[in-house]
C-alpha positions in Angstrom: 35.6 -8.5 -44.2 32.8 -10.9 -44.1 34.8 -13.6 -42.6 36.2 -10.9 -40.4 32.3 -10.5 -39.3 31.6 -14.1 -39.4 34.9 -14.8 -37.0 33.4 -12.0 -33.9 29.9 -13.9 -34.1 31.0 -16.9 -33.2 33.8 -15.3 -31.1 30.7 -13.6 -29.0 28.4 -16.6 -29.6 30.8 -18.9 -27.7 31.9 -16.4 -25.0 27.6 -15.9 -24.1 27.2 -19.5 -24.2 30.5 -20.5 -22.5 29.2 -18.0 -18.9 25.7 -19.1 -19.3 26.0 -22.9 -18.8 25.7 -24.6 -15.7 22.9 -22.6 -13.9 19.6 -21.1 -14.7 20.1 -18.8 -12.0 20.8 -15.2 -13.7 24.6 -14.0 -11.8 23.1 -11.3 -10.1 21.7 -14.2 -7.2 24.0 -16.1 -5.1 23.3 -19.8 -5.6 22.8 -20.1 -1.7 20.2 -17.4 -1.4 17.2 -18.5 0.9 14.1 -16.0 -0.5 11.7 -17.1 2.5 13.9 -15.0 4.6 14.3 -12.2 3.2 12.5 -8.8 4.5 9.6 -7.4 2.5 10.6 -4.3 1.2 7.2 -3.0 0.0 4.9 -2.4 3.3 4.1 -5.4 4.0 5.3 -7.1 7.3 5.1 -10.9 6.2 4.8 -13.3 9.6 4.5 -17.0 9.6 3.4 -16.4 5.8 0.9 -14.1 6.5 1.0 -11.6 4.7 -0.4 -8.5 5.6 0.1 -4.9 4.0 -2.2 -1.8 4.9 -4.3 -2.6 2.8 -5.3 -5.8 5.2 -9.2 -6.0 5.1 -10.7 -9.3 8.3 -14.2 -9.3 7.5 -16.0 -10.3 11.1 -19.5 -10.4 12.5 -20.4 -8.2 15.3 -22.6 -8.0 18.0 -23.4 -6.4 21.3 -25.1 -8.1 23.5 -25.6 -8.1 27.4 -22.7 -5.4 27.3 -20.4 -7.3 25.6 -18.9 -6.2 22.6 -19.0 -10.0 20.1 -16.5 -10.0 17.8 -16.5 -13.9 15.4 -14.9 -13.7 11.7 -12.3 -16.1 9.5 -9.1 -14.9 7.5 -7.6 -17.0 5.4 -3.9 -19.3 6.4 -1.4 -20.7 4.2 -1.8 -24.3 5.3 -3.8 -26.0 7.2 -0.5 -26.2 10.2 -1.0 -22.8 11.3 -3.0 -22.0 14.0 -4.9 -18.3 14.8 -5.3 -16.8 18.1 -7.1 -13.6 19.0 -7.7 -11.2 22.3 -9.9 -8.3 23.1 -9.1 -5.6 25.2 -10.4 -2.5 26.3 -9.6 1.0 27.3 -9.5 2.6 31.0 -12.4 4.3 30.1 -14.2 1.6 27.5 -14.7 3.4 24.6 -11.9 1.4 22.2 -11.3 -1.4 21.8 -8.4 -3.4 20.1 -8.8 -7.1 18.8 -5.3 -8.2 18.4 -5.0 -11.9 15.8 -2.1 -13.4 16.0 -0.7 -16.5 13.5 2.4 -18.6 14.0 2.4 -22.8 12.6 2.8 -25.5 13.9 6.8 -25.2 12.9 7.5 -29.8 13.0 4.7 -30.9 11.0 4.7 -31.5 7.3 1.6 -29.8 5.6 0.5 -28.6 2.3 0.0 -25.0 0.6 -3.5 -25.2 1.3 -4.9 -22.4 1.7 -7.7 -22.3 4.8 -9.2 -20.6 6.6 -8.5 -20.1 10.3 -11.9 -18.6 12.6 -11.6 -15.9 15.3 -13.8 -14.9 18.3 -13.6 -12.8 21.2 -15.8 -10.7 23.5 -15.3 -7.1 25.2 -16.8 -6.1 27.8 -16.8 -2.3 26.9 -19.7 0.9 25.8 -21.6 -0.1 23.0 -20.5 2.9 21.3 -17.2 2.3 21.5 -14.6 1.9 18.9 -13.1 -1.5 17.2 -10.1 -1.8 16.4 -7.7 -4.6 14.9 -4.4 -5.9 13.8 -2.9 -8.9 12.8 0.7 -9.9 13.5 0.9 -6.0 14.5 0.0 -4.6 11.5 -3.0 -2.0 11.9 -5.9 -3.4 9.6 -8.6 -2.6 8.3 -11.8 -4.0 9.9 -15.3 -4.7 8.5 -18.2 -5.3 10.4 -21.1 -7.1 9.7 -23.8 -6.1 12.2 -25.3 -9.7 13.1 -28.8 -9.9 13.5 -30.3 -10.9 16.9 -30.9 -14.8 16.0 -27.1 -15.0 14.5 -25.4 -18.1 17.0 -22.1 -16.3 16.5 -19.9 -19.8 17.5 -21.3 -21.4 14.2 -21.2 -18.4 12.0 -20.6 -18.1 8.3 -19.4 -14.7 6.2 -22.0 -14.3 3.0 -20.1 -11.5 1.5 -20.5 -11.1 -2.7 -16.6 -10.6 -4.6 
């Protein structure tokens, strides 16, 4: 009986070893899987490796000067090869301002994976009481505005945020 048990154990050990040799990839994962293009399934959106979720917050400084809303901020991008473009538009009645921020990447360059802050600035003529909103790569984000002082230069600013 002991010999049969040891024999069964050796057969089981040998067949499991044969199945696992040759690859560290789980059997349910195809060997040619392209993980970088797999769509997100948890409510996030990834465009050019910039992940946007419903909880994404964009912090920026805001000033209202001479009938214009000026919003200047910074967004961390995955590499120095990523570019950031921002455009602001006002509704016809000037009661709402929408800020569209879009990231893109220079695909013809090799780039280090180093998080790089990218600045944006938009100026939009609207009512002082206008409601401001923002999108990042087409997804709505929370806009956290810090009112700029009268002497703040929004072309050369620092966001001091305690974490």
